[in-house]
C-alpha positions as CSV (number, residue, x, y, z in Angstrom):
1,M,72.5,-16.5,49.2
2,L,72.2,-12.7,49.5
3,R,75.3,-10.6,49.0
4,V,76.3,-8.0,51.6
5,S,75.1,-5.1,49.5
6,E,71.7,-6.8,48.9
7,L,71.4,-7.6,52.6
8,S,72.1,-4.0,53.6
9,L,69.4,-2.8,51.1
10,V,66.9,-5.2,52.6
11,S,67.7,-4.1,56.1
12,I,67.4,-0.4,55.2
13,T,64.0,-1.1,53.5
14,C,62.7,-2.9,56.6
15,V,63.8,-0.1,58.9
16,F,62.1,2.4,56.6
17,I,58.9,0.5,56.5
18,F,58.9,0.0,60.3
19,S,59.5,3.7,60.9
20,V,56.7,4.7,58.6
21,I,54.3,2.3,60.4
22,C,55.2,3.7,63.7
23,Q,54.4,7.2,62.5
24,L,50.9,6.2,61.3
25,P,48.0,7.5,63.4
26,R,47.1,5.2,66.3
27,G,43.6,4.5,65.1
28,V,44.6,3.0,61.8
29,W,44.6,-0.6,63.1
30,S,41.5,-0.3,65.4
31,C,37.8,-0.2,64.8
32,A,35.8,3.0,64.8
33,L,34.6,4.2,68.1
34,A,30.9,4.3,67.0
35,D,31.1,0.7,65.9
36,R,32.7,-0.4,69.2
37,T,30.0,1.5,71.1
38,A,27.2,-0.3,69.1
39,L,28.8,-3.7,69.7
40,S,29.4,-3.0,73.4
41,S,25.7,-2.0,73.8
42,F,24.7,-5.3,72.1
43,S,27.1,-7.3,74.4
44,N,25.8,-5.6,77.5
45,N,22.3,-6.9,76.8
46,L,23.5,-10.5,76.7
47,S,23.0,-12.9,79.6
48,M,26.6,-14.1,79.3
49,A,29.7,-12.6,77.7
50,I,31.0,-13.9,74.4
51,D,34.5,-15.3,74.8
52,G,36.9,-12.6,73.6
53,W,34.4,-9.8,73.9
54,P,34.3,-7.1,76.7
55,G,33.5,-8.6,80.0
56,A,35.2,-11.9,79.2
57,E,38.8,-12.9,79.8
58,N,41.4,-12.1,77.2
59,S,39.3,-9.4,75.6
60,T,40.8,-6.5,73.7
61,G,39.7,-2.9,73.1
62,D,39.8,-3.3,69.4
63,C,36.4,-4.7,68.3
64,C,37.9,-5.8,65.0
65,R,39.7,-8.5,67.0
66,W,36.6,-9.8,68.7
67,P,35.4,-13.2,67.5
68,G,32.8,-13.1,64.8
69,V,33.5,-9.5,63.9
70,G,34.9,-8.7,60.4
71,C,36.3,-5.2,59.5
72,R,37.5,-3.4,56.4
73,R,39.3,-0.2,55.7
74,F,37.6,2.2,53.4
75,G,39.7,4.7,51.3
76,A,42.1,6.9,53.2
77,H,40.2,6.8,56.4
78,D,42.3,5.9,59.5
79,E,39.7,3.7,61.1
80,L,38.5,0.2,60.3
81,R,34.7,-0.3,60.0
82,V,32.7,-3.3,61.0
83,V,31.4,-5.0,57.8
84,S,30.3,-8.4,59.1
85,L,29.0,-9.8,62.4
86,D,28.7,-13.6,62.5
87,L,27.6,-15.0,65.9
88,A,25.7,-18.0,64.7
89,G,25.1,-20.7,67.3
90,R,26.7,-18.9,70.2
91,G,23.8,-19.5,72.6
92,L,22.8,-15.8,72.7
93,T,19.8,-15.2,74.9
94,S,18.6,-11.6,74.7
95,A,16.3,-9.3,72.9
96,L,17.5,-7.9,69.6
97,P,18.6,-4.3,70.2
98,S,18.1,-1.6,67.5
99,T,21.5,-0.3,68.4
100,L,23.0,-2.8,65.9
101,A,21.6,-0.5,63.2
102,R,24.3,2.0,64.1
103,L,26.8,-0.3,62.3
104,D,26.2,1.7,59.2
105,M,28.8,0.0,57.1
106,L,27.6,-3.6,58.0
107,R,27.2,-5.9,55.0
108,V,26.5,-9.2,56.7
109,L,24.6,-9.9,60.0
110,N,24.3,-13.6,61.0
111,L,22.7,-14.3,64.4
112,S,21.1,-17.6,63.4
113,G,20.8,-20.6,65.7
114,N,20.5,-18.7,69.0
115,S,17.7,-17.9,71.5
116,L,17.1,-14.3,70.7
117,H,13.6,-13.2,71.5
118,G,11.2,-10.2,71.2
119,D,10.5,-8.1,68.1
120,L,12.7,-7.5,65.1
121,P,13.6,-3.8,65.1
122,P,12.4,-2.4,61.8
123,A,15.7,-0.4,61.5
124,L,17.6,-3.6,60.8
125,L,15.7,-4.1,57.6
126,H,16.7,-0.6,56.4
127,M,20.4,-0.3,57.1
128,P,22.0,1.4,54.2
129,H,24.7,-1.2,53.3
130,L,23.3,-4.4,54.9
131,Q,23.0,-7.1,52.2
132,V,22.6,-10.4,54.2
133,L,20.4,-10.7,57.3
134,D,20.1,-14.2,58.8
135,L,18.1,-14.5,62.0
136,S,16.8,-18.0,61.5
137,H,16.3,-20.5,64.3
138,N,15.6,-18.1,67.1
139,N,12.6,-17.1,69.2
140,L,11.7,-13.8,67.6
141,T,8.0,-12.9,67.5
142,G,5.6,-10.2,66.6
143,E,5.1,-8.4,63.3
144,L,7.7,-8.7,60.6
145,G,8.4,-5.3,59.1
146,G,7.1,-2.7,61.4
147,A,7.1,1.0,60.5
148,E,9.8,1.9,58.1
149,P,12.1,4.8,59.1
150,P,11.4,7.9,57.0
151,G,13.4,8.0,53.8
152,A,15.0,4.7,54.7
153,A,16.8,2.8,51.9
154,S,17.8,-0.8,52.0
155,S,20.4,-2.9,50.2
156,L,19.1,-6.2,51.6
157,A,19.4,-9.0,49.1
158,H,19.1,-12.1,51.4
159,V,16.8,-12.3,54.4
160,D,16.3,-15.5,56.4
161,V,13.9,-15.3,59.4
162,S,12.8,-19.0,59.2
163,F,12.1,-21.1,62.3
164,N,11.0,-18.2,64.6
165,T,7.5,-17.4,65.9
166,F,6.6,-14.3,63.8
167,T,2.8,-13.9,63.7
168,S,2.3,-11.5,60.8
169,L,3.8,-9.6,57.9
170,R,3.3,-5.9,57.5
171,A,1.5,-5.4,54.2
172,S,4.0,-2.9,53.0
173,V,7.1,-4.7,54.2
174,F,8.5,-5.5,50.8
175,Y,8.1,-2.0,49.3
176,G,11.3,-0.9,51.1
177,L,13.3,-3.9,49.9
178,P,13.8,-3.2,46.2
179,R,17.0,-5.3,45.9
180,L,15.7,-8.4,47.6
181,R,16.8,-11.6,45.9
182,S,15.8,-14.3,48.5
183,F,13.4,-14.2,51.4
184,S,12.8,-17.2,53.8
185,A,10.2,-17.1,56.5
186,D,9.2,-20.7,56.6
187,S,8.1,-22.4,59.8
188,N,6.8,-19.4,61.7
189,Q,3.2,-18.6,62.8
190,L,2.5,-16.1,60.0
191,A,-1.2,-15.5,59.4
192,G,-3.0,-13.2,57.0
193,A,-2.6,-12.9,53.2
194,V,0.6,-13.0,51.2
195,P,1.5,-9.3,50.9
196,G,0.9,-7.8,47.5
197,S,4.0,-5.6,48.1
198,L,6.1,-8.7,47.1
199,S,5.3,-7.7,43.5
200,A,7.6,-4.7,43.9
201,C,10.6,-7.0,44.4
202,S,11.5,-7.4,40.8
203,E,14.9,-8.9,41.7
204,L,13.4,-11.7,43.7
205,E,14.7,-15.2,42.9
206,Y,13.8,-17.3,45.9
207,L,10.7,-17.1,48.1
208,N,9.9,-19.5,51.0
209,M,7.0,-18.9,53.3
210,A,6.1,-22.6,53.8
211,N,4.7,-24.1,57.0
212,N,2.7,-21.1,58.2
213,S,-1.0,-20.2,58.5
214,L,-1.2,-17.8,55.5
215,H,-4.7,-17.7,54.0
216,G,-6.6,-16.0,51.3
217,T,-5.9,-16.2,47.6
218,L,-2.8,-15.3,45.5
219,A,-4.8,-13.0,43.2
220,G,-3.2,-9.9,44.8
221,L,0.3,-11.0,43.9
222,N,1.3,-10.0,40.4
223,F,3.8,-12.7,39.3
224,S,4.3,-11.0,36.0
225,R,6.6,-8.5,37.8
226,L,8.6,-11.3,39.3
227,T,10.2,-12.6,36.1
228,K,13.4,-13.6,37.9
229,L,11.7,-16.0,40.3
230,R,13.3,-19.4,40.4
231,A,11.8,-21.1,43.4
232,L,8.4,-20.6,45.2
233,H,7.6,-22.5,48.4
234,L,4.2,-21.7,49.8
235,D,3.4,-25.2,50.9
236,W,1.7,-26.2,54.2
237,N,-0.5,-23.0,54.5
238,R,-4.2,-22.3,54.1
239,L,-4.2,-20.6,50.8
240,S,-7.4,-20.9,48.7
241,G,-8.6,-19.9,45.3
242,H,-7.1,-20.8,41.9
243,L,-3.6,-21.2,40.8
244,P,-2.6,-17.8,39.4
245,A,-2.1,-17.9,35.6
246,S,0.4,-15.0,35.9
247,L,2.9,-17.6,37.3
248,S,3.4,-18.6,33.7
249,D,5.3,-15.3,33.2
250,C,8.0,-16.5,35.6
251,R,10.0,-18.2,32.8
252,E,13.0,-18.9,35.1
253,L,10.8,-20.8,37.6
254,R,12.3,-24.1,38.5
255,V,10.6,-25.1,41.7
256,L,6.8,-24.6,42.4
257,N,5.7,-26.1,45.7
258,L,2.1,-25.3,46.8
259,R,1.5,-28.6,48.6
260,H,-1.1,-28.9,51.4
261,N,-3.3,-25.8,50.9
262,N,-7.0,-25.3,49.9
263,L,-6.5,-24.5,46.2
264,T,-9.2,-25.3,43.8
265,G,-9.9,-25.0,40.0
266,Q,-7.7,-26.3,37.2
267,V,-4.0,-26.0,36.4
268,P,-3.9,-23.0,34.0
269,P,-3.1,-24.1,30.4
270,A,-0.5,-21.2,30.3
271,F,1.7,-23.3,32.6
272,R,2.9,-25.0,29.5
273,Q,5.2,-22.0,29.1
274,L,7.2,-22.9,32.2
275,Q,10.0,-24.5,30.2
276,A,12.5,-24.3,33.1
277,L,10.2,-26.0,35.6
278,T,11.7,-29.1,37.1
279,F,9.7,-29.6,40.3
280,F,5.9,-29.2,40.6
281,D,3.9,-30.2,43.7
282,I,0.3,-29.3,44.3
283,G,-0.4,-32.4,46.4
284,N,-3.2,-32.2,49.1
285,N,-5.4,-29.6,47.5
286,S,-8.7,-29.8,45.7
287,V,-7.6,-29.1,42.2
288,T,-9.7,-30.6,39.4
289,G,-9.2,-31.7,35.7
290,I,-6.3,-34.2,35.7
291,A,-6.4,-34.6,31.9
292,A,-6.0,-30.8,31.4
293,A,-3.3,-30.7,34.0
294,L,-1.3,-33.4,32.3
295,R,-1.7,-31.9,28.9
296,A,-0.3,-28.6,30.1
297,L,2.5,-29.9,32.2
298,Q,3.8,-32.4,29.6
299,E,5.0,-29.3,27.7
300,C,7.4,-28.5,30.6
301,R,10.2,-30.5,29.0
302,A,12.5,-30.2,32.0
303,L,9.9,-31.5,34.6
304,A,11.5,-34.1,36.7
305,V,9.3,-34.3,39.8
306,L,5.5,-34.2,39.5
307,I,3.3,-34.6,42.6
308,L,-0.5,-34.4,42.2
309,T,-1.5,-36.5,45.2
310,T,-5.0,-36.0,46.8
311,N,-6.6,-34.0,44.0
312,F,-9.0,-34.8,41.1
313,H,-11.2,-37.0,43.3
314,G,-13.0,-39.8,41.4
315,E,-11.9,-38.6,38.0
316,E,-10.8,-40.9,35.2
317,M,-7.1,-41.6,34.7
318,P,-6.3,-40.4,31.1
319,G,-5.2,-43.3,29.0
320,G,-2.9,-41.8,26.5
321,T,-2.9,-40.4,23.0
322,A,-6.6,-40.3,22.8
323,A,-6.6,-37.8,25.7
324,G,-3.8,-35.8,24.1
325,I,-1.1,-37.0,26.5
326,R,2.2,-38.1,25.1
327,G,4.2,-38.4,28.3
328,F,7.0,-36.8,30.3
329,P,10.4,-37.6,28.9
330,S,12.4,-36.0,31.8
331,L,10.3,-37.3,34.7
332,R,12.1,-39.0,37.6
333,L,9.2,-39.1,40.2
334,L,5.5,-39.2,39.7
335,G,3.1,-39.2,42.6
336,V,-0.7,-39.3,41.9
337,A,-1.8,-41.1,45.1
338,N,-5.1,-41.0,47.0
339,C,-7.2,-39.5,44.2
340,A,-9.7,-42.4,43.8
341,L,-8.9,-42.3,40.1
342,R,-10.8,-44.8,37.9
343,G,-9.5,-46.5,34.8
344,G,-6.3,-48.5,34.1
345,M,-2.6,-48.0,34.2
346,P,-1.8,-45.1,31.9
347,A,0.1,-46.1,28.8
348,W,1.7,-42.7,28.5
349,L,4.0,-43.7,31.4
350,R,6.0,-45.7,28.9
351,A,7.4,-42.4,27.5
352,S,9.0,-41.6,30.9
353,A,12.2,-43.6,30.3
354,R,14.0,-42.0,33.2
355,L,11.3,-42.7,35.8
356,G,12.7,-43.8,39.2
357,V,9.7,-43.5,41.6
358,L,6.1,-44.3,40.7
359,D,3.3,-43.8,43.3
360,L,-0.2,-44.5,42.1
361,S,-1.4,-45.9,45.4
362,W,-4.9,-45.5,46.9
363,N,-6.8,-45.1,43.7
364,R,-9.4,-47.4,41.9
365,L,-7.2,-48.4,39.0
366,G,-8.2,-51.8,37.5
367,G,-6.8,-54.2,34.9
368,E,-3.5,-56.0,35.3
369,V,-0.1,-54.8,36.4
370,P,1.5,-54.1,33.0
371,A,4.4,-56.2,32.0
372,W,6.1,-53.1,30.4
373,L,6.9,-51.8,34.0
374,G,9.8,-54.2,34.0
375,G,11.4,-52.4,31.1
376,F,12.4,-49.3,32.9
377,A,16.1,-48.8,33.5
378,S,15.9,-46.5,36.5
379,L,12.7,-47.5,38.2
380,Y,13.4,-48.5,41.8
381,R,10.2,-47.7,43.7
382,I,6.8,-48.9,42.5
383,D,3.7,-48.3,44.7
384,L,0.5,-49.6,43.2
385,S,-1.0,-50.6,46.6
386,N,-4.7,-50.3,47.4
387,N,-6.1,-50.3,43.9
388,E,-8.3,-52.8,42.1
389,L,-5.6,-54.5,40.0
390,A,-6.1,-58.2,39.1
391,G,-4.2,-61.0,37.4
392,E,-0.8,-62.3,38.3
393,I,2.4,-60.5,39.3
394,P,4.3,-60.1,36.0
395,V,7.6,-61.9,35.9
396,S,9.0,-58.9,34.0
397,L,9.3,-57.0,37.3
398,A,12.3,-59.2,38.1
399,R,14.1,-57.5,35.2
400,L,14.2,-54.0,36.8
401,R,17.8,-53.2,36.3
402,S,17.9,-50.6,39.1
403,L,17.0,-53.4,41.6
404,D,19.2,-56.2,40.5
405,G,22.2,-55.0,42.6
406,D,24.7,-55.1,39.8
407,A,25.0,-51.3,39.7
408,P,24.3,-48.6,42.2
409,C,20.7,-47.4,42.2
410,E,20.4,-43.8,41.0
411,Q,18.3,-42.3,43.7
412,V,15.9,-39.4,43.2
413,S,17.3,-36.6,45.3
414,M,14.8,-34.0,46.6
415,S,17.4,-31.9,48.3
416,Q,18.3,-30.2,45.1
417,Y,14.8,-28.8,44.9
418,G,14.9,-27.5,48.5
419,V,12.2,-29.9,49.8
420,R,12.2,-32.9,52.1
421,L,11.8,-36.4,50.8
422,Y,8.2,-37.4,50.3
423,N,5.9,-40.3,50.6
424,W,2.2,-40.7,51.2
425,H,0.3,-43.1,53.4
426,V,-3.5,-42.7,53.5
427,E,-3.9,-44.1,57.0
428,R,-1.0,-42.3,58.7
429,G,-1.0,-39.1,56.6
430,Q,2.4,-37.7,55.5
431,L,5.5,-39.8,55.7
432,W,8.9,-38.2,55.2
433,Y,12.1,-40.0,54.3
434,D,15.0,-38.1,55.9
435,R,17.7,-39.4,53.6
436,Y,16.4,-41.3,50.6
437,I,13.4,-43.0,49.1
438,P,13.9,-46.8,49.7
439,P,13.8,-49.2,46.8
440,S,10.4,-50.8,47.1
441,L,7.8,-53.0,45.4
442,E,4.4,-52.4,47.0
443,L,1.4,-54.2,45.4
444,S,-0.7,-54.8,48.5
445,G,-4.4,-54.3,48.7
446,N,-5.3,-55.5,45.3
447,G,-6.8,-58.6,43.8
448,L,-3.7,-60.3,42.5
449,V,-3.8,-64.1,42.1
450,G,-1.4,-66.9,41.3
451,A,2.0,-67.7,42.7
452,I,4.8,-65.4,43.8
453,P,7.3,-65.3,40.9
454,P,10.5,-67.0,42.1
455,E,12.4,-64.6,39.8
456,L,11.8,-61.8,42.2
457,G,14.5,-63.3,44.3
458,G,17.0,-61.6,42.0
459,L,16.1,-58.1,43.1
460,R,19.0,-57.8,45.5
461,A,18.7,-54.1,46.0
462,L,15.1,-54.2,47.1
463,N,14.4,-52.8,50.6
464,I,10.6,-53.3,50.8
465,L,8.5,-56.1,49.4
466,N,4.8,-55.8,50.3
467,L,2.4,-58.2,48.6
468,S,-0.2,-58.4,51.4
469,W,-4.0,-58.3,51.1
470,N,-4.2,-60.1,47.8
471,A,-5.3,-63.6,46.7
472,L,-1.9,-65.1,46.1
473,S,-1.5,-68.9,46.4
474,G,1.2,-71.5,46.3
475,S,4.3,-71.5,48.5
476,I,6.8,-68.9,49.5
477,P,9.7,-69.4,47.1
478,A,12.9,-70.2,49.0
479,V,14.9,-68.2,46.4
480,L,13.5,-65.0,47.9
481,S,16.4,-65.4,50.4
482,G,18.4,-63.8,47.6
483,L,16.8,-60.4,48.6
484,S,19.9,-59.6,50.6
485,A,19.0,-55.9,51.2
486,L,15.4,-56.6,52.2
487,Q,14.2,-54.8,55.4
488,T,10.4,-55.1,55.2
489,F,8.7,-58.3,53.9
490,D,4.9,-58.5,54.1
491,L,2.9,-61.5,52.7
492,S,0.0,-61.3,55.1
493,N,-3.6,-61.9,54.2
494,N,-3.2,-64.1,51.2
495,G,-3.8,-67.8,50.5
496,L,-0.2,-69.0,50.7
497,A,0.5,-72.6,51.8
498,G,3.4,-74.8,52.7
499,E,6.3,-73.9,55.0
500,I,8.2,-70.8,55.7
501,P,11.6,-71.4,54.0
502,A,14.4,-71.8,56.5
503,E,16.6,-69.9,54.0
504,L,14.8,-66.6,54.9
505,A,16.6,-66.6,58.2
506,G,19.7,-65.5,56.2
507,L,18.0,-62.1,55.5
508,T,20.0,-60.3,58.2
509,F,18.7,-56.8,57.4
510,M,15.1,-57.7,57.7
511,S,13.4,-55.8,60.6
512,S,9.8,-56.5,59.7
513,F,8.3,-59.8,58.6
514,D,4.6,-60.7,58.4
515,V,3.0,-63.8,57.0
516,S,-0.1,-63.7,59.2
517,H,-3.5,-65.0,57.9
518,N,-2.4,-67.5,55.3
519,R,-2.5,-71.3,55.2
520,L,1.1,-71.9,56.2
521,S,2.2,-75.0,58.2
522,G,5.3,-76.5,59.6
523,R,8.0,-75.0,61.7
524,I,8.7,-71.3,62.1
525,P,12.5,-70.7,61.6
526,A,14.1,-69.8,64.9
527,A,17.5,-68.5,63.6
528,G,18.5,-65.0,62.6
529,Q,16.0,-62.2,62.8
530,F,13.0,-64.6,63.3
531,S,13.6,-64.6,67.1
532,T,12.8,-60.9,67.1
533,F,9.5,-60.8,65.2
534,P,6.3,-60.5,67.2
535,C,4.0,-63.5,67.3
536,S,1.3,-61.5,65.5
537,S,3.5,-61.9,62.4
538,F,2.5,-65.6,62.3
539,A,-1.1,-65.4,63.5
540,G,-3.9,-66.9,61.5
541,N,-1.9,-70.0,60.4
542,P,-3.1,-72.8,62.6
543,G,-0.6,-75.2,61.1
544,L,2.5,-73.2,62.1
545,R,4.5,-74.0,65.2
546,G,7.8,-72.8,66.5
547,K,10.2,-72.2,69.3
548,Y,8.9,-68.8,70.2
549,C,5.4,-68.5,68.6
550,D,2.6,-70.6,67.3
551,G,0.4,-70.1,64.3
552,D,-2.4,-68.7,66.5
553,G,-0.3,-65.6,67.3
554,G,0.5,-66.7,70.8
555,V,3.7,-67.5,72.7
556,A,4.7,-71.1,72.2
557,G,5.4,-73.5,75.1
558,E,8.7,-74.6,76.5
559,P,10.8,-76.7,74.1
560,E,11.8,-80.3,74.9
561,P,15.4,-81.2,75.8
562,D,16.3,-81.7,72.2
563,G,15.1,-78.2,71.4
564,T,11.8,-79.1,69.8
565,L,8.3,-78.6,71.0
566,L,5.9,-81.5,71.6
567,P,4.2,-82.4,68.3
568,G,1.0,-80.5,68.0
569,G,1.9,-78.2,70.8
570,S,-0.9,-79.5,73.2
571,E,-1.0,-83.2,72.5
572,M,0.7,-86.4,73.9
573,F,0.6,-89.7,72.2
574,G,-1.7,-88.2,69.6
575,L,-4.3,-87.4,72.4
576,P,-5.2,-84.2,74.1
577,L,-2.6,-83.4,76.8
578,W,-4.8,-83.9,79.8
579,I,-6.1,-87.3,78.5
580,G,-2.6,-88.4,77.8
581,V,-1.5,-87.6,81.3
582,I,-4.3,-89.6,82.9
583,F,-3.6,-92.5,80.5
584,G,0.1,-92.5,81.4
585,L,-0.5,-92.5,85.2
586,S,-3.1,-95.2,84.9
587,A,-0.8,-97.4,82.9
588,T,2.0,-96.9,85.4
589,S,-0.3,-97.8,88.4
590,L,-1.6,-101.0,86.7
591,F,2.0,-102.1,85.9
592,M,3.1,-101.7,89.5
593,W,0.0,-103.6,90.9
594,L,0.6,-106.5,88.5
595,C,4.2,-106.7,89.6
């Protein structure tokens, strides 16, 4: 407890401090008049007032107290200056006024997630102290850059104008941004070439201009001056020409995404120098020389995701050491789909001990499904569909440890590379998984023979099992009911016989089931999810019958009182239904006449 003398000292100190505060100039706790004027001008252009700003209830004359406004005092000045303006997601619907450039001490401007429209005033790109400009997810349009103010300097380090409708980039726009570290303009309507002025941004680490209509080559961009670049996203454009060899000078590059362009030529051998590279996607181009590409990229020891889909059309899949390919020890995902590649399953895959996703679908690979595929500890998605594989399904696939359900499956996360999850389907184009790549075994569209290994029933973490369009025979193993996580089950267009196991009705997560065009017979299970499957799922099996569907793909008749259909579906007493009815009526009439 404080003594009297100590209490008196505290009281005297408080009174002194209070008196000093009261003698301070009135403007010491309020924003500068110029800043308030600039913000008021911006507010007056809005269709509705921002709560707490002038024109709304409970507003104050001190703009530093307005929501979204941050202020700071500099040195001995009496006034507070606006250093940040964050009005993201406020429903703002106005043009973007150049008066905001009068906030000459502003460091951060975030107006993302609104409905701002019109042009971007060039002055906003050249404010003397602005470091972060986020105008993403608006309706801004026109040319990005405009005419630079004379003698303008810029401190901008982070610019995000993605998800607008900008149509072009001023060729010299990047010359005035010497401190730029990240630039995002994805998902606009940008046309024209990638400005060569980007080469002047020697501090640039992140560049994203994906999903636009940029065309021309990358030859005018000197990547040798962008040595700090860590991520480059130019996917989903119309770029042509060769991959620039100068990219190999970007030794910090981790993500290179050039998917879905019109690129040609080979992967430069110098790319072997990209030792930090973890993600490489040139899918959906016209690149050639798969053997040379693999020889160069295998030297990128950190490479975890390699997507080469829809390139190298009709080339030979390199087999292994004879082609100078040792493998990819850090690889987690490999996609080489829809290339019409000839040859067999590449033996160099065995060196990719960490592989989790393998997609070699829609090629012309022959031979058998290798038994060594079952030896991977992390492999949880295999797509070898639509090839020319023969032989039986190897029992070793049942030993895939990531699918046995004993431990959580280590998913390949694409979010860490700044890209969406990926899959390919040749008939429907691009497929995108929003959350994760599902555990799958897809062997459809080959020439596989023999029985379905019952051991596959132990893959309890499997979501998709597709063995359709093969020449499989035998029965459907009842132990496949152990696939407790199964969502899609397709055995259509094979030569399977026997009954559909009633135990499969216990697969409560199954939303798609197809056994059409086999030689199945007997009753269709009526319990569980089977009542929800369309009759087309059972078509082409004349021997099938059921409560809801028959084996011809049609809706079955009404059941008898005991819940079963009449045997044969359209017979009575072993005769066609109409003959049976006449026979029954005639017998009844004869009996009554004799009596």
